[in-house]
C-alpha positions, 0 to 999 in steps of 0.5 A, a space after each residue: 749400437 742403436 737399433 731403431 724399430 719403426 714397424 710399430 702399429 699404433 691404436 686406431 691407425 691402419 695396418 700398413 700393407 707391409 713392414 719395412 725390411 730394416 725397421 725391426 720386428 713388427 710391434 703392435 701397440 694397444 691401450 688397455 686399462 690398468 686392471 687388465 694388467 693384473 689378469 694376464 689370461 684375460 689380457 692375452 685373450 683381449 689383445 688377441 681379439 683386438 688384433 684379429 679384429 683389426 686385421 680383419 678390418 684391414 683386410 676389408 672384412 667386418 670388424 
């Protein structure tokens, strides 16, 4: 059985207004430098910040 994920939000792309019901779970992709992969806590904080920033921008706020 093949499961296709089409609910992927790529860097620098606008967030979709909604996700497709049959497209699998929402997945967010962000590019990071390799040194961040060694600092798990910092990486998590960085990704949370970037996600909040992008969501705020998508909702029409400052970002």
